[in-house]
C-alpha positions as CSV (number, residue, x, y, z in Angstrom):
1,M,87.0,9.5,-5.3
2,R,84.7,12.5,-5.1
3,V,85.0,15.1,-2.3
4,C,82.6,17.8,-1.3
5,F,83.8,20.7,0.9
6,I,81.1,22.5,2.8
7,N,81.1,26.1,4.1
8,P,78.2,26.0,6.6
9,H,75.5,28.6,6.8
10,D,76.7,31.5,8.9
11,T,73.8,32.5,11.3
12,V,75.9,35.2,13.0
13,V,76.1,37.8,10.2
14,E,73.3,39.1,8.1
15,D,75.3,39.0,4.9
16,A,77.3,35.8,5.1
17,C,78.1,35.9,1.4
18,W,80.8,38.6,2.0
19,D,84.0,36.6,1.3
20,E,84.7,33.4,-0.5
21,P,85.7,30.3,1.6
22,L,89.4,30.7,0.6
23,G,90.6,27.8,2.8
24,L,88.3,25.3,1.1
25,L,89.5,26.5,-2.3
26,Y,93.1,25.8,-1.3
27,L,92.1,22.3,-0.3
28,G,90.2,21.9,-3.5
29,A,93.2,22.9,-5.6
30,V,95.5,20.4,-3.8
31,L,93.0,17.5,-4.3
32,E,92.4,18.4,-8.0
33,E,96.2,18.5,-8.5
34,N,96.1,14.9,-7.3
35,G,93.3,13.7,-9.5
36,V,90.4,14.0,-7.1
37,D,87.0,15.2,-8.2
38,V,86.0,18.2,-6.0
39,E,83.0,20.4,-5.4
40,V,82.6,23.3,-3.0
41,L,79.2,23.9,-1.5
42,D,78.7,27.3,0.2
43,M,75.5,26.9,2.3
44,N,75.2,30.6,2.7
45,F,73.8,30.4,-0.9
46,H,72.1,27.0,-0.5
47,N,70.8,26.8,3.1
48,D,67.8,24.6,2.3
49,F,70.1,21.5,2.3
50,K,68.8,20.4,-1.1
51,A,72.1,20.8,-2.8
52,L,73.8,18.8,0.0
53,E,71.1,16.1,-0.2
54,N,71.7,15.8,-4.0
55,S,75.4,15.5,-3.6
56,D,77.0,12.1,-4.2
57,A,80.5,12.6,-2.7
58,D,82.5,9.9,-1.0
59,L,83.9,12.3,1.5
60,Y,82.5,15.5,3.0
61,G,84.8,18.1,4.5
62,V,83.2,20.8,6.7
63,Y,84.8,24.1,7.7
64,C,84.3,25.1,11.3
65,S,85.1,28.4,13.0
66,S,83.8,28.8,16.6
67,P,80.6,30.8,15.9
68,L,79.6,28.2,13.3
69,I,79.6,25.3,15.7
70,R,75.8,24.8,15.7
71,S,75.6,25.0,11.9
72,V,78.5,22.6,11.6
73,L,76.8,20.0,13.9
74,N,73.5,20.4,12.0
75,V,75.3,19.7,8.7
76,N,77.0,16.7,10.3
77,S,73.7,15.3,11.5
78,F,72.1,15.8,8.1
79,L,75.1,14.0,6.4
80,K,74.8,11.0,8.8
81,E,71.2,10.6,7.9
82,T,71.3,11.2,4.2
83,H,74.8,9.9,3.3
84,P,75.5,7.3,6.0
85,H,78.3,5.6,4.1
86,A,80.3,8.7,3.3
87,I,83.4,9.8,5.3
88,R,82.8,13.0,7.3
89,I,85.8,15.2,8.3
90,V,86.0,18.7,9.8
91,G,88.7,21.3,10.0
92,G,89.2,25.0,10.6
93,P,90.0,27.3,13.5
94,H,87.7,25.6,16.0
95,A,88.8,22.2,15.0
96,T,92.3,23.3,15.6
97,C,91.8,24.9,18.9
98,V,89.2,22.7,20.5
99,P,89.2,19.3,18.6
100,G,87.4,17.7,21.5
101,D,84.2,19.5,20.7
102,L,84.1,17.7,17.3
103,V,85.9,14.4,17.6
104,E,82.8,12.4,18.7
105,H,80.8,13.7,15.8
106,F,83.1,13.3,12.8
107,D,85.2,10.5,11.4
108,K,88.3,12.7,11.3
109,V,89.2,16.1,12.8
110,I,92.0,18.0,11.0
111,I,94.1,20.1,13.3
112,G,96.1,23.0,11.7
113,E,96.8,23.4,8.0
114,G,94.7,21.1,5.8
115,E,96.5,21.0,2.5
116,K,98.9,18.2,3.4
117,A,96.6,16.6,6.0
118,I,93.7,16.1,3.6
119,L,95.9,14.1,1.2
120,E,97.2,12.0,4.0
121,V,93.6,11.4,5.2
122,L,92.7,10.1,1.8
123,E,95.8,7.9,1.8
124,G,94.7,6.4,5.2
125,K,97.8,7.6,7.0
126,F,96.2,8.6,10.3
127,V,95.1,6.1,12.9
128,G,92.4,7.4,15.2
129,K,90.2,10.4,14.7
130,L,92.8,13.3,14.8
131,A,94.8,14.2,11.8
132,Q,97.6,16.7,11.9
133,S,100.5,17.3,9.6
134,P,103.5,19.6,10.1
135,P,103.2,23.2,8.8
136,I,104.1,23.6,5.1
137,E,107.5,25.4,5.1
138,D,107.5,26.5,1.5
139,L,104.1,28.1,0.8
140,D,105.1,28.6,-2.9
141,T,104.5,24.8,-3.3
142,I,100.8,25.2,-2.6
143,P,98.7,25.6,-5.7
144,F,96.6,28.7,-6.1
145,P,93.0,28.4,-4.7
146,A,90.6,26.6,-7.1
147,R,88.5,29.6,-7.7
148,H,86.6,27.9,-10.5
149,L,84.8,25.8,-7.9
150,I,82.7,28.8,-6.9
151,S,80.9,31.7,-8.6
152,T,83.4,34.4,-7.6
153,Y,81.2,37.3,-8.6
154,D,78.4,36.1,-6.3
155,Y,80.4,37.3,-3.2
156,H,79.6,40.8,-2.1
157,R,82.9,42.3,-0.9
158,R,83.9,45.3,-3.1
159,V,87.3,46.9,-3.1
160,G,87.6,50.2,-4.9
161,G,84.0,49.6,-6.0
162,L,85.0,46.4,-7.9
163,P,84.2,42.7,-7.2
164,S,87.1,41.2,-5.3
165,V,88.7,38.0,-4.2
166,G,90.8,37.2,-1.1
167,L,94.5,36.9,-1.2
168,I,96.8,35.3,1.5
169,T,100.5,36.1,1.1
170,A,101.8,34.8,4.5
171,R,100.8,32.6,7.4
172,G,101.5,33.1,11.1
173,C,101.9,36.1,13.4
174,P,104.9,36.9,15.7
175,H,102.7,38.7,18.2
176,H,100.7,37.3,21.0
177,C,97.6,39.4,21.5
178,A,95.3,38.4,24.4
179,F,92.3,37.9,22.0
180,C,94.0,35.9,19.2
181,S,93.9,32.2,18.7
182,E,97.1,32.1,16.6
183,I,95.9,29.2,14.6
184,W,98.9,29.4,12.2
185,G,101.4,29.8,14.9
186,S,103.9,32.5,15.8
187,D,106.5,31.6,13.1
188,V,105.7,33.6,10.1
189,R,106.0,31.9,6.7
190,F,106.0,34.1,3.7
191,R,105.1,33.4,0.1
192,S,107.7,34.8,-2.3
193,A,106.7,38.1,-4.0
194,G,106.9,36.4,-7.4
195,N,104.4,33.7,-6.3
196,V,101.9,36.3,-5.0
197,I,102.2,38.3,-8.2
198,A,101.7,35.2,-10.3
199,E,98.4,34.5,-8.4
200,V,97.3,38.1,-9.1
201,E,98.0,37.6,-12.8
202,D,96.1,34.3,-12.7
203,C,93.0,36.1,-11.3
204,I,93.2,38.8,-13.9
205,D,93.7,36.3,-16.8
206,H,91.2,33.6,-15.8
207,F,88.5,35.5,-13.8
208,G,88.8,39.2,-14.9
209,I,89.4,40.1,-11.2
210,R,91.5,43.2,-10.6
211,A,90.5,43.9,-6.9
212,F,91.9,42.0,-3.9
213,S,91.2,41.8,-0.2
214,I,94.5,40.8,1.4
215,R,93.8,38.7,4.5
216,D,97.3,38.5,6.1
217,D,97.3,39.4,9.8
218,T,100.1,42.0,9.1
219,F,100.7,42.5,5.4
220,T,103.6,44.9,5.8
221,L,105.6,42.7,8.1
222,N,108.5,42.0,5.6
223,R,109.6,45.3,4.1
224,E,111.8,43.9,1.3
225,R,109.2,41.5,0.1
226,L,106.5,44.2,0.4
227,L,108.3,46.5,-1.9
228,E,108.8,43.8,-4.4
229,M,105.1,43.0,-4.3
230,L,104.1,46.7,-4.6
231,S,106.2,47.0,-7.7
232,G,104.3,44.1,-9.3
233,F,100.9,45.4,-8.1
234,E,101.6,48.8,-9.6
235,E,102.6,47.3,-12.9
236,L,99.4,45.2,-13.0
237,D,97.2,48.2,-12.2
238,I,95.1,46.5,-9.5
239,V,93.3,47.8,-6.4
240,W,93.5,46.2,-3.0
241,R,92.9,46.5,0.8
242,C,94.8,45.0,3.7
243,L,95.2,44.7,7.4
244,T,98.4,45.6,9.2
245,R,99.8,47.0,12.5
246,V,100.4,50.6,13.3
247,D,104.1,49.9,14.1
248,Q,104.7,48.3,10.7
249,V,104.1,51.4,8.5
250,D,105.8,54.7,7.8
251,G,105.2,57.6,5.4
252,G,107.4,56.2,2.6
253,I,105.8,52.7,2.7
254,L,102.3,54.2,2.8
255,R,103.0,56.4,-0.2
256,A,104.3,53.3,-2.1
257,M,101.2,51.3,-1.1
258,K,99.0,54.1,-2.4
259,D,100.9,54.2,-5.7
260,A,100.5,50.4,-6.0
261,G,96.7,50.6,-5.7
262,C,96.0,50.3,-2.0
263,T,92.6,51.8,-1.3
264,Q,92.1,50.9,2.4
265,I,94.1,49.8,5.4
266,V,92.5,48.3,8.5
267,Y,94.4,48.9,11.8
268,G,93.6,47.2,15.1
269,I,94.3,50.1,17.3
270,E,92.0,48.5,20.0
271,S,92.2,51.3,22.6
272,G,93.1,54.9,23.3
273,N,94.5,53.9,26.7
274,Q,98.1,52.6,27.0
275,R,97.4,50.4,30.0
276,I,94.7,48.5,28.0
277,L,97.1,48.1,25.1
278,N,99.7,46.7,27.5
279,N,97.1,44.3,29.0
280,L,96.2,43.1,25.5
281,G,99.9,42.4,24.7
282,K,99.7,44.5,21.6
283,G,103.3,45.8,21.8
284,T,102.1,49.2,20.4
285,T,101.5,52.6,21.8
286,V,98.7,55.2,21.7
287,K,101.2,57.5,20.0
288,Q,101.9,55.0,17.3
289,N,98.1,54.6,16.8
290,A,97.7,58.3,16.2
291,E,100.8,58.5,13.9
292,A,99.6,55.7,11.7
293,I,96.2,57.2,11.3
294,R,97.7,60.6,10.4
295,L,100.2,59.2,7.9
296,T,97.7,56.8,6.2
297,M,95.2,59.6,5.7
298,E,98.0,61.9,4.4
299,A,98.9,59.2,1.9
300,G,95.3,59.3,0.6
301,I,94.5,55.7,1.7
302,Q,91.1,55.1,3.4
303,T,91.9,54.5,7.0
304,K,89.7,52.1,9.0
305,T,90.4,51.4,12.7
306,A,89.0,48.7,15.0
307,V,88.6,49.4,18.7
308,I,87.7,46.9,21.4
309,V,85.5,47.5,24.4
310,G,85.6,45.1,27.4
311,S,89.3,44.3,27.2
312,P,91.3,43.1,30.3
313,G,91.4,46.0,32.8
314,E,88.6,48.0,31.0
315,T,86.9,50.7,33.0
316,W,84.6,53.6,32.2
317,E,87.7,55.8,32.3
318,T,89.5,53.7,29.7
319,V,86.4,53.6,27.5
320,N,86.3,57.4,27.6
321,D,90.0,57.5,26.7
322,T,89.2,55.5,23.6
323,I,86.3,57.8,22.6
324,S,88.6,60.9,23.2
325,F,91.3,59.3,21.1
326,I,89.0,58.8,18.1
327,E,87.7,62.4,18.6
328,E,91.2,63.7,18.5
329,N,92.5,61.4,15.7
330,P,89.5,60.6,13.5
331,P,90.1,58.0,10.8
332,D,87.7,57.5,7.9
333,E,85.8,54.7,9.6
334,V,85.7,52.9,13.0
335,I,84.7,49.3,13.7
336,V,83.6,48.8,17.3
337,C,84.1,45.3,18.7
338,V,83.4,43.7,22.1
339,F,86.2,41.7,23.6
340,T,85.6,38.0,22.7
341,P,87.9,35.3,24.1
342,Y,88.0,32.9,21.2
343,P,89.2,29.3,21.9
344,G,92.9,29.1,21.9
345,S,93.5,32.7,22.9
346,P,95.4,33.6,26.0
347,V,92.2,34.8,27.8
348,W,90.3,31.7,26.8
349,R,93.1,29.5,28.3
350,D,93.6,31.5,31.5
351,P,91.0,34.3,32.2
352,A,92.1,34.7,35.8
353,R,95.5,35.8,34.7
354,F,93.8,38.7,32.9
355,K,91.4,39.3,35.8
356,M,88.5,38.5,33.6
357,R,85.4,36.3,33.8
358,I,84.1,34.3,30.9
359,L,80.3,34.0,31.2
360,T,79.8,31.2,28.8
361,R,81.9,28.8,26.8
362,D,79.1,28.2,24.3
363,V,81.1,29.5,21.3
364,S,78.0,29.6,19.1
365,L,77.2,32.9,21.0
366,Y,80.6,34.4,20.3
367,A,80.0,37.2,17.9
368,A,82.2,40.2,18.4
369,V,80.6,43.1,16.5
370,G,77.6,45.1,15.8
371,P,74.2,46.2,17.2
372,E,72.6,43.0,16.0
373,M,74.5,41.1,18.6
374,L,73.7,43.3,21.7
375,G,73.2,40.4,24.0
376,N,76.3,38.5,23.2
377,V,78.9,40.0,25.5
378,V,80.5,37.0,27.1
379,V,83.0,38.5,29.4
380,E,83.2,40.8,32.5
381,T,86.2,42.7,33.7
382,E,87.0,43.6,37.3
383,A,85.3,47.0,36.9
384,M,82.6,46.4,34.2
385,S,79.7,43.9,34.0
386,S,78.6,42.5,30.7
387,T,75.7,44.9,30.7
388,E,78.0,47.8,31.2
389,I,80.2,46.6,28.3
390,V,77.1,46.6,26.1
391,D,76.3,50.1,27.3
392,A,79.8,51.3,26.6
393,R,79.7,49.8,23.1
394,D,76.4,51.6,22.4
395,I,77.9,54.9,23.7
396,M,80.9,54.4,21.4
397,L,78.8,53.7,18.4
398,T,76.5,56.6,19.1
399,R,79.4,59.0,19.4
400,F,81.3,57.7,16.4
401,R,78.1,57.9,14.3
402,E,77.8,61.6,15.4
403,L,81.3,62.1,14.0
404,G,80.4,60.4,10.7
405,L,82.8,57.5,11.3
406,V,80.4,54.6,11.5
407,P,78.1,53.7,8.6
408,A,74.3,54.0,9.3
409,K,74.4,50.2,9.5
410,H,77.4,49.1,11.6
411,S,79.4,46.6,9.6
412,L,79.1,43.3,11.5
413,E,80.6,41.5,8.5
414,E,83.6,43.7,8.5
415,G,84.1,43.4,12.2
416,L,84.0,39.6,12.2
417,K,86.4,39.5,9.3
418,Y,88.7,41.8,11.2
419,A,88.4,39.8,14.3
């Protein structure tokens, strides 16, 4: 059996070769551990379809997030024509949240985590087109991503100026923000600190990688485990960045993170208005946003914040509150996003509850960040039209550029990875 996993060409971002397709590398590792021949084809490098045409796999597995839906369906059509006898499966966030969009096109749609499900698909366990296995309780049992299946150094993300790889140390999030699909659920499952450190050592020993982009939703969620990981990171002399919440840090933790090689933290502060934070279900306060920015900068860690325009209840007054907040609490960098109701999120499921209007359910138009996507605002609030939300985003970007907080080219890639 030969399996080819495909990361479709991303037409949303200009530089789609930013991060490696870590999920596909996990699946590849599981299959290789079970004696299956695996290749990973990233079509952001090979978008002429030649490599895909020359592949001779028995099964093709395609990754699908919501903005990639058109690319995914193009790949599927090509496979049906050129490899009619091969099995075609699809998985990823969009397959998990809206499997009905894909079930008529593919032989199997994997819902949720794929590591166990992909093996069971090969074993013929599932009847029908939907394949779903229970979440893996012990994440330490999952092999490390099969990074040898790609050219790691071809990807463009740099951490501390060094080539980096992604690292996932936990799955799930206990919070229920209005914009989040929660594809891993609300029960957080943690890898042990020892298992994470062993993966870091593996990257150093086998790939010469000493820089990491930690992709957990909230890296600092478990303090005891965090401190154990930080001790190992410091000993290994690595550099890394992460995402976390403003209510999950303090001065002591931030200093320890700095000592352990943390170069950057991204916070989703979202708004400078408390009512908007409440509407989003963040469970944080404007005061906590300000305190986290101050403490992180005092610790010497680059502080990047993401703000959202067009959230439930947004008005011109709340937009100005966010601008004023950043003026009074300037981080090192600001990402400006427009509110995007991805499939599976609370707003997607029930926009009326949030007093919002979704203008289109064509998710191929759902790009959340950057001046390149000016037309793709897909919501309206009670007080703001989509055109006004675009105007507000432009005003924010202009002001934050004046403050030196936004690069000359607004980072669409960063914003989408944050989102």
